[in-house]
N, CA, C, O and the ligand as a Tripos MOL2 file, in Angstrom:
@<TRIPOS>MOLECULE
protein
  285   283    72     0     0
PROTEIN
NO_CHARGES

@<TRIPOS>ATOM
      1 N         219.8550   60.9800  193.9400 N.3       1 MET1
      2 CA        219.8180   61.0130  192.4550 C.3       1 MET1
      3 C         218.4420   60.4780  192.1080 C.2       1 MET1
      4 O         217.7370   61.1210  191.3300 O.2       1 MET1
      5 N         218.0080   59.3200  192.6480 N.am      2 ILE2
      6 CA        216.7120   58.7810  192.2760 C.3       2 ILE2
      7 C         215.5610   59.7640  192.7140 C.2       2 ILE2
      8 O         214.5600   59.9290  192.0160 O.2       2 ILE2
      9 N         215.7600   60.3850  193.8750 N.am      3 PHE3
     10 CA        214.8500   61.3230  194.4400 C.3       3 PHE3
     11 C         214.6050   62.4820  193.4280 C.2       3 PHE3
     12 O         213.4650   62.8610  193.1610 O.2       3 PHE3
     13 N         215.6910   63.0140  192.8930 N.am      4 LYS4
     14 CA        215.6100   64.1320  191.9770 C.3       4 LYS4
     15 C         214.8120   63.6970  190.7180 C.2       4 LYS4
     16 O         213.9610   64.4360  190.2230 O.2       4 LYS4
     17 N         215.1030   62.5140  190.2320 N.am      5 VAL5
     18 CA        214.3110   62.0240  189.0750 C.3       5 VAL5
     19 C         212.8750   62.0120  189.3520 C.2       5 VAL5
     20 O         212.0590   62.4710  188.5520 O.2       5 VAL5
     21 N         212.5210   61.4340  190.6000 N.am      6 LEU6
     22 CA        211.1680   61.3060  190.9930 C.3       6 LEU6
     23 C         210.4820   62.6180  191.0940 C.2       6 LEU6
     24 O         209.3490   62.7400  190.6300 O.2       6 LEU6
     25 N         211.1140   63.6420  191.6900 N.am      7 VAL7
     26 CA        210.5440   64.9740  191.8190 C.3       7 VAL7
     27 C         210.3030   65.5310  190.3560 C.2       7 VAL7
     28 O         209.2450   66.0990  190.0850 O.2       7 VAL7
     29 N         211.2710   65.3620  189.4550 N.am      8 PHE8
     30 CA        211.0890   65.8550  188.1460 C.3       8 PHE8
     31 C         209.9120   65.2050  187.4230 C.2       8 PHE8
     32 O         209.2070   65.8480  186.6460 O.2       8 PHE8
     33 N         209.7230   63.9440  187.6900 N.am      9 ALA9
     34 CA        208.6930   63.1320  187.1240 C.3       9 ALA9
     35 C         207.3200   63.6760  187.6000 C.2       9 ALA9
     36 O         206.3910   63.8100  186.8050 O.2       9 ALA9
     37 N         207.2150   63.9830  188.9030 N.am     10 VAL10
     38 CA        206.0460   64.4410  189.4380 C.3      10 VAL10
     39 C         205.6270   65.8470  188.9390 C.2      10 VAL10
     40 O         204.4650   66.1000  188.6230 O.2      10 VAL10
     41 N         206.6360   66.7470  188.8860 N.am     11 VAL11
     42 CA        206.4790   68.0710  188.3910 C.3      11 VAL11
     43 C         206.0400   67.9970  186.9230 C.2      11 VAL11
     44 O         205.1590   68.7520  186.5120 O.2      11 VAL11
     45 N         206.6380   67.1000  186.1260 N.am     12 ALA12
     46 CA        206.3560   67.0000  184.7430 C.3      12 ALA12
     47 C         204.9590   66.5250  184.5750 C.2      12 ALA12
     48 O         204.2630   66.9850  183.6700 O.2      12 ALA12
     49 N         204.5050   65.6070  185.4210 N.am     13 TYR13
     50 CA        203.1510   65.0990  185.3810 C.3      13 TYR13
     51 C         202.0960   66.1530  185.6970 C.2      13 TYR13
     52 O         201.0650   66.2320  185.0290 O.2      13 TYR13
     53 N         202.3690   66.9840  186.7450 N.am     14 ILE14
     54 CA        201.4870   68.0740  187.1960 C.3      14 ILE14
     55 C         201.3080   69.0860  186.0350 C.2      14 ILE14
     56 O         200.2000   69.5160  185.7130 O.2      14 ILE14
     57 N         202.4650   69.4400  185.4260 N.am     15 VAL15
     58 CA        202.3620   70.3530  184.2880 C.3      15 VAL15
     59 C         201.5500   69.8240  183.1720 C.2      15 VAL15
     60 O         200.7160   70.5230  182.5950 O.2      15 VAL15
     61 N         201.8040   68.5150  182.8450 N.am     16 TYR16
     62 CA        201.0400   67.8640  181.7890 C.3      16 TYR16
     63 C         199.6130   67.8010  182.1190 C.2      16 TYR16
     64 O         198.7770   68.0100  181.2410 O.2      16 TYR16
     65 N         199.2510   67.5070  183.4130 N.am     17 ALA17
     66 CA        197.8750   67.3300  183.7950 C.3      17 ALA17
     67 C         197.1360   68.6870  183.7170 C.2      17 ALA17
     68 O         195.9730   68.7490  183.3200 O.2      17 ALA17
     69 N         197.8270   69.7480  184.0990 N.am     18 MET18
     70 CA        197.2330   71.0970  184.0690 C.3      18 MET18
     71 C         196.9500   71.5540  182.5930 C.2      18 MET18
     72 O         195.9270   72.1600  182.2740 O.2      18 MET18
     73 N         197.9060   71.2220  181.7640 N.am     19 PHE19
     74 CA        197.8140   71.5650  180.3910 C.3      19 PHE19
     75 C         196.7120   70.8160  179.7400 C.2      19 PHE19
     76 O         195.9340   71.3850  178.9740 O.2      19 PHE19
     77 N         196.6220   69.5130  180.0330 N.am     20 PHE20
     78 CA        195.5680   68.6390  179.4620 C.3      20 PHE20
     79 C         194.1740   69.1200  179.9020 C.2      20 PHE20
     80 O         193.2310   69.2010  179.1150 O.2      20 PHE20
     81 N         194.0980   69.4500  181.2710 N.am     21 LYS21
     82 CA        192.8280   69.9470  181.7680 C.3      21 LYS21
     83 C         192.3290   71.2530  181.1350 C.2      21 LYS21
     84 O         191.1440   71.4650  180.8790 O.2      21 LYS21
     85 N         193.3260   72.1000  180.9090 N.am     22 LYS22
     86 CA        193.0090   73.4120  180.2710 C.3      22 LYS22
     87 C         192.4560   73.2000  178.8570 C.2      22 LYS22
     88 O         191.4960   73.8410  178.4280 O.2      22 LYS22
     89 N         193.0980   72.2870  178.1710 N.am     23 ASN23
     90 CA        192.6310   71.9820  176.7620 C.3      23 ASN23
     91 C         191.2680   71.4030  176.7830 C.2      23 ASN23
     92 O         190.4710   71.7430  175.9090 O.2      23 ASN23
     93 N         190.9260   70.5430  177.7200 N.am     24 ARG24
     94 CA        189.7000   69.8480  177.8020 C.3      24 ARG24
     95 C         188.6530   70.9150  178.1270 C.2      24 ARG24
     96 O         187.5880   70.9340  177.5100 O.2      24 ARG24
     97 N         188.9360   71.8010  179.0810 N.am     25 GLU25
     98 CA        187.9160   72.8900  179.4500 C.3      25 GLU25
     99 C         187.6530   73.7860  178.2450 C.2      25 GLU25
    100 O         186.5270   74.2550  178.0830 O.2      25 GLU25
    101 N         188.6920   74.0570  177.3510 N.am     26 LYS26
    102 CA        188.4960   74.8430  176.2200 C.3      26 LYS26
    103 C         187.5340   74.1670  175.2140 C.2      26 LYS26
    104 O         186.6530   74.8050  174.6370 O.2      26 LYS26
    105 N         187.7450   72.8450  175.0330 N.am     27 ASN27
    106 CA        186.9250   72.0500  174.1540 C.3      27 ASN27
    107 C         185.4910   72.0570  174.5660 C.2      27 ASN27
    108 O         184.5910   72.2160  173.7410 O.2      27 ASN27
    109 N         185.2690   71.8790  175.8810 N.am     28 VAL28
    110 CA        183.9580   71.8950  176.4240 C.3      28 VAL28
    111 C         183.2320   73.2290  176.1580 C.2      28 VAL28
    112 O         182.0440   73.2650  175.8410 O.2      28 VAL28
    113 N         183.9940   74.3100  176.3020 N.am     29 LYS29
    114 CA        183.4480   75.6120  176.0720 C.3      29 LYS29
    115 C         183.1150   75.8330  174.6290 C.2      29 LYS29
    116 O         182.1020   76.4500  174.3030 O.2      29 LYS29
    117 N         183.9730   75.3260  173.7500 N.am     30 ASP30
    118 CA        183.7360   75.4330  172.2620 C.3      30 ASP30
    119 C         182.4710   74.6670  171.9390 C.2      30 ASP30
    120 O         181.6400   75.1650  171.1800 O.2      30 ASP30
    121 N         182.2950   73.5030  172.4710 N.am     31 ASN31
    122 CA        181.1530   72.6630  172.2300 C.3      31 ASN31
    123 C         179.8520   73.3130  172.7040 C.2      31 ASN31
    124 O         178.8080   73.2180  172.0580 O.2      31 ASN31
    125 N         179.9560   73.9660  173.8410 N.am     32 ASN32
    126 CA        178.8190   74.7240  174.3350 C.3      32 ASN32
    127 C         178.4270   75.8370  173.4120 C.2      32 ASN32
    128 O         177.2430   76.0830  173.1790 O.2      32 ASN32
    129 N         179.4270   76.5140  172.8840 N.am     33 GLY33
    130 CA        179.1670   77.6300  171.9760 C.3      33 GLY33
    131 C         178.4110   77.1690  170.7410 C.2      33 GLY33
    132 O         177.5120   77.8340  170.2250 O.2      33 GLY33
    133 N         178.8230   76.0140  170.3090 N.am     34 GLU34
    134 CA        178.1730   75.4870  169.0790 C.3      34 GLU34
    135 C         176.7430   75.0150  169.4670 C.2      34 GLU34
    136 O         175.8040   75.1390  168.6810 O.2      34 GLU34
    137 N         176.6150   74.5040  170.6250 N.am     35 TYR35
    138 CA        175.2780   74.0770  171.0840 C.3      35 TYR35
    139 C         174.2940   75.2000  171.1040 C.2      35 TYR35
    140 O         173.1410   75.0570  170.6980 O.2      35 TYR35
    141 N         174.7750   76.3450  171.5930 N.am     36 ILE36
    142 CA        173.9430   77.5820  171.7500 C.3      36 ILE36
    143 C         173.5760   77.9740  170.2660 C.2      36 ILE36
    144 O         172.4250   78.2930  169.9670 O.2      36 ILE36
    145 N         174.5850   77.9380  169.3700 N.am     37 GLU37
    146 CA        174.3020   78.3930  168.0050 C.3      37 GLU37
    147 C         173.3250   77.5180  167.3420 C.2      37 GLU37
    148 O         172.5500   77.9840  166.5070 O.2      37 GLU37
    149 N         173.3170   76.1880  167.6890 N.am     38 ASP38
    150 CA        172.3790   75.2620  167.0560 C.3      38 ASP38
    151 C         170.9270   75.4820  167.3970 C.2      38 ASP38
    152 O         170.0010   75.1610  166.6520 O.2      38 ASP38
    153 N         170.7860   76.0950  168.6670 N.am     39 THR39
    154 CA        169.3820   76.2730  169.1240 C.3      39 THR39
    155 C         168.9060   77.6570  168.8910 C.2      39 THR39
    156 O         167.9010   78.0660  169.4730 O.2      39 THR39
    157 N         169.6000   78.4180  168.0450 N.am     40 MET40
    158 CA        169.0660   79.7610  167.5870 C.3      40 MET40
    159 C         167.8860   79.5800  166.6580 C.2      40 MET40
    160 O         167.8960   78.6940  165.8040 O.2      40 MET40
    161 N         166.8930   80.3920  166.8110 N.am     41 ASP41
    162 CA        165.7570   80.4010  165.9070 C.3      41 ASP41
    163 C         165.2460   81.7750  165.6140 C.2      41 ASP41
    164 O         165.4380   82.6930  166.4110 O.2      41 ASP41
    165 N         164.6170   81.9350  164.5200 N.am     42 GLU42
    166 CA        164.1230   83.2210  164.0040 C.3      42 GLU42
    167 C         162.7730   83.5100  164.6590 C.2      42 GLU42
    168 O         161.9120   82.6310  164.6910 O.2      42 GLU42
    169 N         162.5670   84.7350  165.1870 N.am     43 CYS43
    170 CA        161.3310   85.1820  165.6280 C.3      43 CYS43
    171 C         160.4320   85.4500  164.4370 C.2      43 CYS43
    172 O         160.7890   86.2440  163.5660 O.2      43 CYS43
    173 N         159.2270   84.7790  164.3740 N.am     44 PRO44
    174 CA        158.3860   84.9650  163.2210 C.3      44 PRO44
    175 C         157.7350   86.3230  163.0410 C.2      44 PRO44
    176 O         157.1680   86.6180  161.9880 O.2      44 PRO44
    177 N         157.8150   87.1100  164.0260 N.am     45 THR45
    178 CA        157.2000   88.4850  163.9360 C.3      45 THR45
    179 C         158.2440   89.5180  163.4750 C.2      45 THR45
    180 O         157.9930   90.2450  162.5130 O.2      45 THR45
    181 N         159.3860   89.5970  164.1270 N.am     46 CYS46
    182 CA        160.4170   90.6150  163.8020 C.3      46 CYS46
    183 C         161.6180   90.1200  163.0850 C.2      46 CYS46
    184 O         162.4020   90.9260  162.5840 O.2      46 CYS46
    185 N         161.8100   88.8100  163.0050 N.am     47 GLY47
    186 CA        162.8900   88.2270  162.3450 C.3      47 GLY47
    187 C         164.2580   88.2290  163.0510 C.2      47 GLY47
    188 O         165.3170   87.9720  162.4770 O.2      47 GLY47
    189 N         164.1360   88.5350  164.3160 N.am     48 THR48
    190 CA        165.3720   88.5620  165.1750 C.3      48 THR48
    191 C         165.6940   87.1190  165.5720 C.2      48 THR48
    192 O         164.7990   86.3460  165.9160 O.2      48 THR48
    193 N         167.0280   86.7550  165.5160 N.am     49 TYR49
    194 CA        167.4280   85.4390  165.9320 C.3      49 TYR49
    195 C         167.6440   85.4200  167.4360 C.2      49 TYR49
    196 O         168.4210   86.2120  167.9690 O.2      49 TYR49
    197 N         166.9760   84.5370  168.0980 N.am     50 ILE50
    198 CA        167.0370   84.4250  169.5410 C.3      50 ILE50
    199 C         167.3910   82.9620  169.9310 C.2      50 ILE50
    200 O         167.0710   82.0360  169.1870 O.2      50 ILE50
    201 N         168.0080   82.7720  171.0200 N.am     51 SER51
    202 CA        168.2780   81.3900  171.4810 C.3      51 SER51
    203 C         167.0470   80.8760  172.0880 C.2      51 SER51
    204 O         166.3060   81.5670  172.7880 O.2      51 SER51
    205 N         166.8350   79.5310  171.7740 N.am     52 LYS52
    206 CA        165.5310   78.9040  172.2130 C.3      52 LYS52
    207 C         165.3710   78.9400  173.7390 C.2      52 LYS52
    208 O         164.2610   78.9690  174.2690 O.2      52 LYS52
    209 N         166.5530   78.9350  174.4420 N.am     53 SER53
    210 CA        166.4060   78.8910  175.9120 C.3      53 SER53
    211 C         165.8870   80.1740  176.4260 C.2      53 SER53
    212 O         165.3280   80.2030  177.5230 O.2      53 SER53
    213 N         166.0440   81.3190  175.6540 N.am     54 GLU54
    214 CA        165.4720   82.6380  176.1130 C.3      54 GLU54
    215 C         164.1890   83.0430  175.4690 C.2      54 GLU54
    216 O         163.5280   84.0140  175.8360 O.2      54 GLU54
    217 N         163.8550   82.1930  174.4210 N.am     55 ALA55
    218 CA        162.6500   82.5600  173.6300 C.3      55 ALA55
    219 C         161.3010   82.1030  174.3440 C.2      55 ALA55
    220 O         161.2790   81.2770  175.2560 O.2      55 ALA55
    221 N         160.2560   82.6970  173.8550 N.am     56 ILE56
    222 CA        158.9580   82.2220  174.4220 C.3      56 ILE56
    223 C         158.3560   81.3480  173.3670 C.2      56 ILE56
    224 O         158.1880   81.7570  172.2180 O.2      56 ILE56
    225 N         158.0280   80.1310  173.7630 N.am     57 LEU57
    226 CA        157.5070   79.1370  172.8730 C.3      57 LEU57
    227 C         155.9690   79.2030  172.7650 C.2      57 LEU57
    228 O         155.2790   79.1490  173.7840 O.2      57 LEU57
    229 N         155.4570   79.3130  171.5980 N.am     58 SER58
    230 CA        153.9760   79.3160  171.4970 C.3      58 SER58
    231 C         153.6030   78.8020  170.1730 C.2      58 SER58
    232 O         154.0960   79.2900  169.1560 O.2      58 SER58
    233 N         152.6730   77.7460  170.1340 N.am     59 ASN59
    234 CA        152.2760   77.1130  168.9240 C.3      59 ASN59
    235 C         153.4360   76.5370  168.1160 C.2      59 ASN59
    236 O         153.3780   76.5500  166.8870 O.2      59 ASN59
    237 N         154.4570   76.0470  168.7430 N.am     60 GLY60
    238 CA        155.6520   75.5240  168.0370 C.3      60 GLY60
    239 C         156.5610   76.5210  167.4850 C.2      60 GLY60
    240 O         157.4990   76.1450  166.7820 O.2      60 GLY60
    241 N         156.3600   77.8580  167.7570 N.am     61 LYS61
    242 CA        157.1630   78.8740  167.2540 C.3      61 LYS61
    243 C         157.8250   79.6230  168.3890 C.2      61 LYS61
    244 O         157.2210   79.7940  169.4480 O.2      61 LYS61
    245 N         159.0410   80.0690  168.1950 N.am     62 TYR62
    246 CA        159.8150   80.7550  169.1720 C.3      62 TYR62
    247 C         159.8080   82.3370  168.9320 C.2      62 TYR62
    248 O         160.2830   82.8640  167.9260 O.2      62 TYR62
    249 N         159.2340   82.9920  169.9410 N.am     63 TYR63
    250 CA        159.1630   84.4350  169.8460 C.3      63 TYR63
    251 C         160.1780   85.1110  170.7720 C.2      63 TYR63
    252 O         160.4720   84.6210  171.8620 O.2      63 TYR63
    253 N         160.7010   86.2400  170.3130 N.am     64 CYS64
    254 CA        161.7990   86.9020  171.0720 C.3      64 CYS64
    255 C         161.2740   87.6170  172.3370 C.2      64 CYS64
    256 O         161.9790   87.7720  173.3340 O.2      64 CYS64
    257 N         160.0160   88.0380  172.2420 N.am     65 SER65
    258 CA        159.4180   88.7550  173.4150 C.3      65 SER65
    259 C         157.9230   88.6190  173.4490 C.2      65 SER65
    260 O         157.3510   88.1390  172.4700 O.2      65 SER65
    261 N         157.2470   89.0110  174.5130 N.am     66 GLU66
    262 CA        155.8030   88.8910  174.5810 C.3      66 GLU66
    263 C         155.1900   89.9080  173.6290 C.2      66 GLU66
    264 O         154.0570   89.7300  173.1830 O.2      66 GLU66
    265 N         155.9010   90.9360  173.3240 N.am     67 LYS67
    266 CA        155.3820   91.9380  172.3360 C.3      67 LYS67
    267 C         155.1840   91.2790  170.9610 C.2      67 LYS67
    268 O         154.1660   91.4880  170.3010 O.2      67 LYS67
    269 N         156.1630   90.4910  170.5500 N.am     68 CYS68
    270 CA        156.0160   89.8560  169.2660 C.3      68 CYS68
    271 C         154.9840   88.7090  169.3600 C.2      68 CYS68
    272 O         154.2760   88.4310  168.3930 O.2      68 CYS68
    273 N         154.9080   88.0760  170.4840 N.am     69 LEU69
    274 CA        154.0130   86.9140  170.6530 C.3      69 LEU69
    275 C         152.5050   87.4360  170.5560 C.2      69 LEU69
    276 O         151.6240   86.6870  170.1340 O.2      69 LEU69
    277 N         152.2570   88.6420  170.9300 N.am     70 ASN70
    278 CA        150.8300   89.1350  170.9870 C.3      70 ASN70
    279 C         150.5250   89.8920  169.7700 C.2      70 ASN70
    280 O         149.4110   90.3970  169.6360 O.2      70 ASN70
    281 N         151.4430   90.0110  168.8640 N.am     71 LYS71
    282 CA        151.1320   90.7770  167.5810 C.3      71 LYS71
    283 C         150.2660   90.0990  166.6690 C.2      71 LYS71
    284 O         149.9530   90.6310  165.6040 O.2      71 LYS71
    285 ZN        160.4050   89.3340  167.7340 Zn       72 ZN72
@<TRIPOS>BOND
     1     1     2 1
     2     2     3 1
     3     3     4 2
     4     3     5 am
     5     5     6 1
     6     6     7 1
     7     7     8 2
     8     7     9 am
     9     9    10 1
    10    10    11 1
    11    11    12 2
    12    11    13 am
    13    13    14 1
    14    14    15 1
    15    15    16 2
    16    15    17 am
    17    17    18 1
    18    18    19 1
    19    19    20 2
    20    19    21 am
    21    21    22 1
    22    22    23 1
    23    23    24 2
    24    23    25 am
    25    25    26 1
    26    26    27 1
    27    27    28 2
    28    27    29 am
    29    29    30 1
    30    30    31 1
    31    31    32 2
    32    31    33 am
    33    33    34 1
    34    34    35 1
    35    35    36 2
    36    35    37 am
    37    37    38 1
    38    38    39 1
    39    39    40 2
    40    39    41 am
    41    41    42 1
    42    42    43 1
    43    43    44 2
    44    43    45 am
    45    45    46 1
    46    46    47 1
    47    47    48 2
    48    47    49 am
    49    49    50 1
    50    50    51 1
    51    51    52 2
    52    51    53 am
    53    53    54 1
    54    54    55 1
    55    55    56 2
    56    55    57 am
    57    57    58 1
    58    58    59 1
    59    59    60 2
    60    59    61 am
    61    61    62 1
    62    62    63 1
    63    63    64 2
    64    63    65 am
    65    65    66 1
    66    66    67 1
    67    67    68 2
    68    67    69 am
    69    69    70 1
    70    70    71 1
    71    71    72 2
    72    71    73 am
    73    73    74 1
    74    74    75 1
    75    75    76 2
    76    75    77 am
    77    77    78 1
    78    78    79 1
    79    79    80 2
    80    79    81 am
    81    81    82 1
    82    82    83 1
    83    83    84 2
    84    83    85 am
    85    85    86 1
    86    86    87 1
    87    87    88 2
    88    87    89 am
    89    89    90 1
    90    90    91 1
    91    91    92 2
    92    91    93 am
    93    93    94 1
    94    94    95 1
    95    95    96 2
    96    95    97 am
    97    97    98 1
    98    98    99 1
    99    99   100 2
   100    99   101 am
   101   101   102 1
   102   102   103 1
   103   103   104 2
   104   103   105 am
   105   105   106 1
   106   106   107 1
   107   107   108 2
   108   107   109 am
   109   109   110 1
   110   110   111 1
   111   111   112 2
   112   111   113 am
   113   113   114 1
   114   114   115 1
   115   115   116 2
   116   115   117 am
   117   117   118 1
   118   118   119 1
   119   119   120 2
   120   119   121 am
   121   121   122 1
   122   122   123 1
   123   123   124 2
   124   123   125 am
   125   125   126 1
   126   126   127 1
   127   127   128 2
   128   127   129 am
   129   129   130 1
   130   130   131 1
   131   131   132 2
   132   131   133 am
   133   133   134 1
   134   134   135 1
   135   135   136 2
   136   135   137 am
   137   137   138 1
   138   138   139 1
   139   139   140 2
   140   139   141 am
   141   141   142 1
   142   142   143 1
   143   143   144 2
   144   143   145 am
   145   145   146 1
   146   146   147 1
   147   147   148 2
   148   147   149 am
   149   149   150 1
   150   150   151 1
   151   151   152 2
   152   151   153 am
   153   153   154 1
   154   154   155 1
   155   155   156 2
   156   155   157 am
   157   157   158 1
   158   158   159 1
   159   159   160 2
   160   159   161 am
   161   161   162 1
   162   162   163 1
   163   163   164 2
   164   163   165 am
   165   165   166 1
   166   166   167 1
   167   167   168 2
   168   167   169 am
   169   169   170 1
   170   170   171 1
   171   171   172 2
   172   171   173 am
   173   173   174 1
   174   174   175 1
   175   175   176 2
   176   175   177 am
   177   177   178 1
   178   178   179 1
   179   179   180 2
   180   179   181 am
   181   181   182 1
   182   182   183 1
   183   183   184 2
   184   183   185 am
   185   185   186 1
   186   186   187 1
   187   187   188 2
   188   187   189 am
   189   189   190 1
   190   190   191 1
   191   191   192 2
   192   191   193 am
   193   193   194 1
   194   194   195 1
   195   195   196 2
   196   195   197 am
   197   197   198 1
   198   198   199 1
   199   199   200 2
   200   199   201 am
   201   201   202 1
   202   202   203 1
   203   203   204 2
   204   203   205 am
   205   205   206 1
   206   206   207 1
   207   207   208 2
   208   207   209 am
   209   209   210 1
   210   210   211 1
   211   211   212 2
   212   211   213 am
   213   213   214 1
   214   214   215 1
   215   215   216 2
   216   215   217 am
   217   217   218 1
   218   218   219 1
   219   219   220 2
   220   219   221 am
   221   221   222 1
   222   222   223 1
   223   223   224 2
   224   223   225 am
   225   225   226 1
   226   226   227 1
   227   227   228 2
   228   227   229 am
   229   229   230 1
   230   230   231 1
   231   231   232 2
   232   231   233 am
   233   233   234 1
   234   234   235 1
   235   235   236 2
   236   235   237 am
   237   237   238 1
   238   238   239 1
   239   239   240 2
   240   239   241 am
   241   241   242 1
   242   242   243 1
   243   243   244 2
   244   243   245 am
   245   245   246 1
   246   246   247 1
   247   247   248 2
   248   247   249 am
   249   249   250 1
   250   250   251 1
   251   251   252 2
   252   251   253 am
   253   253   254 1
   254   254   255 1
   255   255   256 2
   256   255   257 am
   257   257   258 1
   258   258   259 1
   259   259   260 2
   260   259   261 am
   261   261   262 1
   262   262   263 1
   263   263   264 2
   264   263   265 am
   265   265   266 1
   266   266   267 1
   267   267   268 2
   268   267   269 am
   269   269   270 1
   270   270   271 1
   271   271   272 2
   272   271   273 am
   273   273   274 1
   274   274   275 1
   275   275   276 2
   276   275   277 am
   277   277   278 1
   278   278   279 1
   279   279   280 2
   280   279   281 am
   281   281   282 1
   282   282   283 1
   283   283   284 2
@<TRIPOS>SUBSTRUCTURE
     1 MET1         2 RESIDUE 1 A MET
     2 ILE2         6 RESIDUE 1 A ILE
     3 PHE3        10 RESIDUE 1 A PHE
     4 LYS4        14 RESIDUE 1 A LYS
     5 VAL5        18 RESIDUE 1 A VAL
     6 LEU6        22 RESIDUE 1 A LEU
     7 VAL7        26 RESIDUE 1 A VAL
     8 PHE8        30 RESIDUE 1 A PHE
     9 ALA9        34 RESIDUE 1 A ALA
    10 VAL10       38 RESIDUE 1 A VAL
    11 VAL11       42 RESIDUE 1 A VAL
    12 ALA12       46 RESIDUE 1 A ALA
    13 TYR13       50 RESIDUE 1 A TYR
    14 ILE14       54 RESIDUE 1 A ILE
    15 VAL15       58 RESIDUE 1 A VAL
    16 TYR16       62 RESIDUE 1 A TYR
    17 ALA17       66 RESIDUE 1 A ALA
    18 MET18       70 RESIDUE 1 A MET
    19 PHE19       74 RESIDUE 1 A PHE
    20 PHE20       78 RESIDUE 1 A PHE
    21 LYS21       82 RESIDUE 1 A LYS
    22 LYS22       86 RESIDUE 1 A LYS
    23 ASN23       90 RESIDUE 1 A ASN
    24 ARG24       94 RESIDUE 1 A ARG
    25 GLU25       98 RESIDUE 1 A GLU
    26 LYS26      102 RESIDUE 1 A LYS
    27 ASN27      106 RESIDUE 1 A ASN
    28 VAL28      110 RESIDUE 1 A VAL
    29 LYS29      114 RESIDUE 1 A LYS
    30 ASP30      118 RESIDUE 1 A ASP
    31 ASN31      122 RESIDUE 1 A ASN
    32 ASN32      126 RESIDUE 1 A ASN
    33 GLY33      130 RESIDUE 1 A GLY
    34 GLU34      134 RESIDUE 1 A GLU
    35 TYR35      138 RESIDUE 1 A TYR
    36 ILE36      142 RESIDUE 1 A ILE
    37 GLU37      146 RESIDUE 1 A GLU
    38 ASP38      150 RESIDUE 1 A ASP
    39 THR39      154 RESIDUE 1 A THR
    40 MET40      158 RESIDUE 1 A MET
    41 ASP41      162 RESIDUE 1 A ASP
    42 GLU42      166 RESIDUE 1 A GLU
    43 CYS43      170 RESIDUE 1 A CYS
    44 PRO44      174 RESIDUE 1 A PRO
    45 THR45      178 RESIDUE 1 A THR
    46 CYS46      182 RESIDUE 1 A CYS
    47 GLY47      186 RESIDUE 1 A GLY
    48 THR48      190 RESIDUE 1 A THR
    49 TYR49      194 RESIDUE 1 A TYR
    50 ILE50      198 RESIDUE 1 A ILE
    51 SER51      202 RESIDUE 1 A SER
    52 LYS52      206 RESIDUE 1 A LYS
    53 SER53      210 RESIDUE 1 A SER
    54 GLU54      214 RESIDUE 1 A GLU
    55 ALA55      218 RESIDUE 1 A ALA
    56 ILE56      222 RESIDUE 1 A ILE
    57 LEU57      226 RESIDUE 1 A LEU
    58 SER58      230 RESIDUE 1 A SER
    59 ASN59      234 RESIDUE 1 A ASN
    60 GLY60      238 RESIDUE 1 A GLY
    61 LYS61      242 RESIDUE 1 A LYS
    62 TYR62      246 RESIDUE 1 A TYR
    63 TYR63      250 RESIDUE 1 A TYR
    64 CYS64      254 RESIDUE 1 A CYS
    65 SER65      258 RESIDUE 1 A SER
    66 GLU66      262 RESIDUE 1 A GLU
    67 LYS67      266 RESIDUE 1 A LYS
    68 CYS68      270 RESIDUE 1 A CYS
    69 LEU69      274 RESIDUE 1 A LEU
    70 ASN70      278 RESIDUE 1 A ASN
    71 LYS71      282 RESIDUE 1 A LYS
    72 ZN72       285 GROUP 0 **** ****
């Protein structure tokens, strides 16, 4: 009888832990999405919004491509 209760407790804990982990991963993903959105900037040549991680930085401005940079 005690063994059954123990097994149930372990299973319940595993299910809870998996559910909690899933939620945490989702939150991290959402935060990353916001982070990428926060670092979007407008290309001064063509007006396209590009993420700063992919943009070319020149004179403190973010360009979407070398073509816009050299214009
Ligand atoms: Zn551009």
